[in-house]
Every structure is written in C-alpha cells, then in structure tokens.
C-alpha positions in Angstrom: 9.7 16.8 10.4 5.8 16.6 10.0 6.6 14.6 6.6 8.1 11.8 9.3 5.7 12.1 11.5 3.5 11.1 9.0 5.1 8.1 7.9 5.9 7.1 11.3 2.0 7.1 11.4 1.5 5.3 8.1 3.3 2.3 9.6 1.8 2.4 12.9 -1.4 2.0 10.5 -0.4 -0.6 9.0 1.0 -2.3 11.3 -2.3 -2.3 13.2 -4.8 -2.8 10.5 -2.4 -6.0 9.9 -2.6 -6.9 13.3 -6.0 -6.7 13.2 -8.6 -10.1 13.0 -10.4 -8.4 9.2 -10.1 -9.9 5.9 -10.4 -6.8 4.6 -6.4 -5.9 4.7 -6.2 -5.9 0.7 -9.4 -3.4 0.9 -7.5 -1.3 3.7 -4.2 -1.4 1.5 -5.9 -0.2 -2.1 -7.8 2.5 -0.9 -6.3 3.5 1.8 -2.4 3.2 2.5 -1.2 3.4 -1.6 -2.9 6.6 -2.3 -1.1 8.2 1.1 2.2 6.6 0.1 2.4 8.2 -2.8 1.4 11.1 -1.3 3.9 10.5 1.4 7.2 9.0 -0.3 7.4 12.4 -2.6 7.4 14.5 0.2 10.1 12.9 2.4 11.9 13.0 -0.3 11.6 16.9 -0.4 12.2 16.6 3.1 15.0 14.8 3.2 15.9 13.9 0.3 16.2 11.1 -1.8 17.7 8.2 0.4 15.2 8.5 2.9 12.3 8.3 0.0 14.0 5.1 -1.7 14.0 3.0 2.7 10.2 4.6 2.5 9.8 2.9 -0.5 11.1 0.1 0.2 8.7 0.0 3.5 5.8 0.4 1.4 6.3 -2.3 -1.1 7.2 -4.8 1.8 4.1 -4.1 3.7 2.4 -3.8 0.7 2.9 -7.0 -1.9 0.8 -8.5 -2.4 -2.0 -5.7 -2.8 0.7 -4.1 -5.2 1.0 -7.6 -7.0 -3.1 -7.6 -8.1 -2.8 -3.7 -8.6 0.2 -4.0 -11.3 -1.6 -7.7 -12.2 -4.1 -5.3 -13.0 -3.0 -2.5 -14.9 -1.3 -5.4 -17.0 -4.7 -6.7 -18.4 -6.5 -2.9 -18.9 -3.1 -2.9 -21.2 -3.0 -6.0 -22.9 -6.2 -7.3 -22.4 -5.8 -10.5 -20.7 -8.5 -11.9 -17.8 -8.2 -10.6 -14.5 -9.9 -11.2 -11.1 -9.7 -9.6 -8.0 -9.0 -12.3 -4.8 -12.2 -12.7 -2.5 -11.6 -10.5 0.0 -15.7 -10.7 1.6 -16.2 -12.9 4.3 -17.4 -17.0 3.3 -21.1 -17.1 3.1 -21.6 -19.7 6.4 
C-alpha cells in the first residue's frame, strides 16, 4: 500500500513540476525524480507484481523521456569517448 501511495505522490510531484513556471525541470528530473523512481518501481514490483512495475516503468519513461534521453547520451559518451554537453537549464541572462 505504501508503495502505491508513494508512486501516486511521485506522479503528483512530477505534474506539479511540469506545470510550474521554471526552467529547472531537467534538474528536478535528474536529481530528484529519476533516483526516486529507481526505488519506487522495484518496490511496486515486490508489492504488486511484474505488471504493476511495468505500468509504472512506462509512466516513468513517459514523464521523464528527455531527461532520460540526456542521461543515456551522457552514459554513452562516457563509454565511447564522444563529446557531450548537457542542455542549458539555466535561465538566460537578460
């Protein structure tokens, strides 16, 4: 039960960050939502089974598609030695 409640709060927090007027969406995703999803999804699998974890994993990948894309590009650049730069998540100087 606690895993489902925590997964629901995770989705609510992601929706709030997505609707907020900030340029730091990627920072929240990389440092808060991805690590917490790495805990919540296996916990859901333990409590509710494979199919619940698969649904949660599809939801995580749907909500975090661009941050996961850039983390994947970063990891690939570490293995292959390609050049990589994170997207500019800082507010532009006016």
